[in-house]
N, C-alpha and C positions, 0 to 999 in steps of 0.2 A: 630395427630402432636405430635412429641416428645418434651420433655421439653427443655428449653434454654440450649445450650451447648457452651463452649468456645473452639474453634477449633484452633489447631496449624497447623503444616505443613500437608497438605493433598496431596493425589496423584494427578497427572496431570489430566486435564479434558477430557471429551469426545468430541462429535461432535460439531463443532462450527456452530451456527445458524445465526449469525450476518453476515452482509456484511462487507468487509474490504476495507479500505484504507482511513482513514481520512487523509486529506492533512494537518496535523498539524505539525509544526516544534517541534523538541525536546526542552525541556528547557535547560538552561545553565548547569544544573546538570547532564544531560544525560538522564533524564526520558523521555520516548516517550509516548505521549497520546495514539498513536495507539497500541504500545506493552502493555501498562498498561490495556487498554480496552480488548484486545484479551486474555491476561493472566487471567484477573479477570473473563471474560466469561467462559473460559475453566475450571478454578479451582473452580469457584462458582457453575457451573453446576454439577461437580462431588461431591462437598460438599453437595449439596442439595439432590442429588441422594443417597448418603450414609445416609442421614437423612430420607430416605423413600419417598422423593418427586419425583413424576414423572414429569420431566421437558419436556414440549412440545417444547418451544423455549425460548430463553434468548438473549437479545440485550443489550450490554453494551457500553457506551460512556465515555470518559474521557477528562478532561481539566487540562493541566499542568499549574501550576503557580497561582492557586487560592486555598485559604484555607477556609473552611466553617466558621471558627471562625472569619474571617476577619482580621487575623494576617497579618501585612504587613511587618514583619521582613525579612532580607535578605534571610533566609531559605525558604521562601515561594515558590521559584522557584523549590525547591526539593520536592514539594507535588503535587499529582494529585488527583483532586476530581472525584469520580467515581459514576455514576448512571446507574443501570441496571434495565431493565423492561422486564418481561417475563410472561409466562402462563404455568400452569400445564395441563395435559392431561384432567382433569375434569374442566378446564377453570377458575381456581383460579388465582388471580393476584400474580405474583412474583416480589419482589424488592430486589435489593442489592445496598446499598448506603454507602458512607463513603470516607475515604482518603487513598491513597497509598503513602508510602514514599520510596519504593524500589521495583524494579522489576528485576528479574534475568532470562535472556535468554528465556523468555516465559514459564518458569517452575513454577515461584513462585512470589507472591506479598506479601508485608508486609505493615501493617498500622493499620487501624481501620475500620472494615467493618461489616455491620449488614445485615442479609438476613431475609426477612419476606415473608410469604405466607398468603394471605387473611388477611393481617394486623397483623398476629400472628408471633412473632420472632421465627425463626427456629434455628439461630446460630448467635453468634458474633465472629469475628475472628481477630487476630492480624497477622495471617499468612495463606495464601491459596496456595495450590499447593505443589509440590515436593521440598520443600525448602532445604531439605538435600542432594539432588542429586548433584554429581560432574558434572560440566560442560563438555559437549562433546568437545573433542579437535578438533580444526579446522586445517586441514592441511595448511601449509604455502602456500601463493599464488605463482603460477609459476612466474619465473623471467620475468620481462617486456622485450620483444625483443627490441634490440637496434633500434633506429630510423635510417632511411636511412641518409647517409651523406647529409649534407646541399647542397653541389653542385649538387647532383643528383635531390633533390627536385627543386632547381631553374631551373635546365636544363629542367625538365619535364614541368614546367609552361611556360618557355620561349618557348619551342618547341610548345606547344599548341597554344600560342598567335601567333607565327609566321605562323603556318600552317593555322590558322583560317583567318588570314589577307590576305593570299595568294589566290586569285581567281583561284585556280588551278583545274585540272580535277579531275576525281573520285579517283585516287590513293591517293593523299594527304588528301582528305576528309576521306578515310578509316583510314589513320594514325591518323587523329584527333580523331575519335571515339575510337580507341585503347587507345590513351593517356587519354581520359576522363575516361575510365574504370580503368586505372592505378591510376588516382587521386582518384576515388571513393574507390578503394581498400586501399589506403593509409589512407583515412578518417576513414574507417571501422576499420583498425588495431589500430587506436589511440583512437577512441571514442565508438566503438561498443562492447568492452569488459565489462563483469559484474564488478561492482564496489563494493568493500567490505562494503562501508558505505551507500549503496543505499537500501532503503526499498523494492522498487519494485523489484530490482534484487534478493533480498532474497525471495520474493514471487514466482518469476519465478523458483528459485532453489529449492522451497519447504522447505526453512529454517524457514519461517514465515507463519502461517496458514492464509487461506483466503477462502471466500465462492466463489469458482470458479464455473462459470456457463458454460463457453465455453473455449476451448483451440484449437489452430491450431499449425502448425509447426512453425509459426512466431509470434503468438499473444496469450495473456491470457486475459480473461474477468472475473471480479469479482465484487461483490456488495460493494458499499461504506459503510464504518462503520458508517458514519454520513450522511445518505441519505437526500437530499434536495427535493426529489420528490418520489412518490411511486415506480417508477423505477429510480434508480441511480446507474449506473454500470460504472466501469472504464475498458477501453480497452487499454492495454499497449503492446508495442512490446517486444519480448523476449531480443532483443539486447538493449544495453544501449545507449541512446542519451539523452542529457539534456533537450530538448524540441522538439516540432513538427517541428520547422524550420530546426533545424540541422538533424533530421530524414529525412525530405523531400529531403534535399540536398544529403545526403549520401545514403539513402535507399528509393527511390521512390516506388519501388515495395511493401516494407513492409508498407510504409505509406498508400498505397491503401488497403492493407489487413486490417489495423486498421480501415479504414473507412467502408470497407465491413463488418467487424465483428460488427461494431456499428449498422448497419442495421439489421444484424442477431439478435443482442441482442433485438432490439425494436420489431422485428417479434416474437421472442420467448416469450416476455412479452405481446404480442397482442397489441402493441401500434401503432395506425394508425398515430399519430403525435408525433414527438419527437424532441429533440434538441441535437446536438453534439457540445461540447465546448472544445477547446484546450486553456487552460491558458498557456501563454508563457511569463515567466518572473515574478519576484516577484511583480512588479507593477500591474500585471494583476491578482494576486492571486495564482500564482504557488508556492507551498511550498515543493513538492517532485519533485526534478529535474531529473526525468526520464520521457520521453515523455509519455503522456497519454490523452486519450479522455474521457470526461464525457459524458455519454448518459443519458439524463434525459426525463421522460415521466410520463403520468398518472395524470397531473394536468395542469391548465392553466399556460402558460409561457409567462410572459410580455415581451414587447420590448419597448425601449432598455433594455438589462439586466443591473443589478446593478453593 
């Protein structure tokens, strides 16, 4: 084990071993618990490897808004407490603990972090990652297409209601089905597009790393960064809808894909019994407003849930 070193800006990290997507909101300062945990995991792994540590796995969690010293000043919301646990290839315990005050685009974290292997300090760092890199420019978002004129929208709805109420033969019924598809298309154009501030949209686009275990044309499944069971996987649609209810209305086929993938995830993890949960609304615990299913298995699951 090398002697204690103070590490400044390091290179970006290697393969991520943790699961992704803690459903924690960002603090008022803009720090994201998810982004801090992922960036610390990656940069910490690379820093350990540069010190000669052969990292087998590393799992980092983060809580924004808590300071280890108990400081209750207003700046507390600009601090993330980080706890990482891992193992070397020769089965020695790895820990990285401390606080992060700044995270930059998944490339760099700044704060006060200490890494230990088998209880021996490997490094202390006030910066981890590629802190000197210039951010990659993001192309401007395409202009939002103009919404259809209000009269057209009202005409579509009125026409649908009229045809539904008319006990007419097969031809009007065919017109009703056509209008329903038109309304679904309108919902898709307004709500199904990627959102610039959505964490899960960024995972779908590959802009934020995740431990992805399954992908289809319509869904992505990845491990939760803060697992509540031995198997805790999130299955999300590639299209953006705020919750499962709006997804089911606009995209019933994709909703079925999400549920089918939940079963595939359980089968892949050899879970005979499992639970699928859709948190819908902040009162139910939803904190990332992109529809997603939690797949939990591997332990006893009580009923009713908390």
